[in-house]
N, C-alpha and C positions, 0 to 999 in steps of 0.2 A: 242094274236099273233098266226097264223098258218106256222106250218113248214112242208111242202110237198114234196115228192118226188113222181112221177107217172108215170107209162109207158105208151107209147102211140103206138100201132102197125101202121106200116107205108105202106100205100096201095103199092102192088105189080107195078114196072117200075117206080116208082116215086123218085129214088134215084138221078138223074141230077136237077128234079123241087128242091129235099128238098137240095142240096146244093147252090142251085140258092136261095133258103128260107132264108137261114143260112147266106150266105153271105149277102143275102139283110140286114138282122138285122146287120149284124158286120160293113157294110159299112155306115149306119144310126143309128149307136149308139149313136149319141148327141140327134136324135129326138126321138128315142126309149127311151132313159133314161127321158127325160120328159114325157111320159106317165106313165111312174111308179109312179108317184107323187098322181096324183087320185085314182091309185087303191090298194095307202100304200102298194106298194110295195118296201120290203128294199131289197130283191135280189130274183135276179131269173136267173137261169142256165140252160142252156138247152146239156143234154148229149146224146150221139148217140152211137146205136151199133147194129149190127147184130148179132145174135143168130139163129142156127140153121135153115139159110136159110132167115129168116124177119130179119126185117129192125124195130127198133124201136126208138123213143126218149124219152127223159126221161127228166121231167121238175121237179127242184128241186125250192123250192120258199120259201121265209120268208117274212109273209105278216100280215100286221096288220088289225085290225077289221076294217069291215064295207068299204072297199073300193070298187071305182068302179069296176064293170065288164068291163072286156075287150069290151064285145061285145055294150056294152054303151058307148063306145067313139066314138067321132068326129075326133078323128085325123087321119090325111091319113096314117099313118104309121101302127095302129091298125087295119085300113081298109085291107090294101095289107096285112098284117100279118094274117089277119083271110081269105083272098082270099088264099092264100096258105095252109090255116090249111084244108081248105075243098077240097082243090086238093088233100094233100099229104095224113092226116090221114085216116086210115081206121075207120069209125064209126061203121063199122060190130062188130069189136071187142072193147069188152068193155075194158075203162081205167083201169089199177091196182095202187091202191094205196097203195103204203110200209107203212106198221106200222112204226111209229115215237116209238123211244126207248130211247133215250139219245138226248136232247138238250142242246149243249153247247153255251153259249153266253155270254161275260163277261157282269156284271152287270151294268157295265157303259154305253157298246154297247145297251142295253137291254132297258135301262131305256130311252134312244134317242129314239129308236124305237117304244116304247108304249108309246111319246107324242103327 
């Protein structure tokens, strides 16, 4: 199981498009959740922060082993999601993976996730 928290810097001037992107995901949650199965994505959460005038998105995820990469998906949701990604995420700023120190998941939940 992979537990990750990664920070991505947003391109300047893209705040309104990021608003649209996040609203798109929320408005289409039923279809979004369907795509997570192939990815073996058990939990995926997006956080947003402005720090020192720069805007960031943080992805927190709990994912099983050997899930499908979002780039391999044929889902219209994933294709639109990746379009927003290309428009909004600053590829010149390397993503920052925060170090996982403690993972607290109850045994019965972990067993279901690892099936």
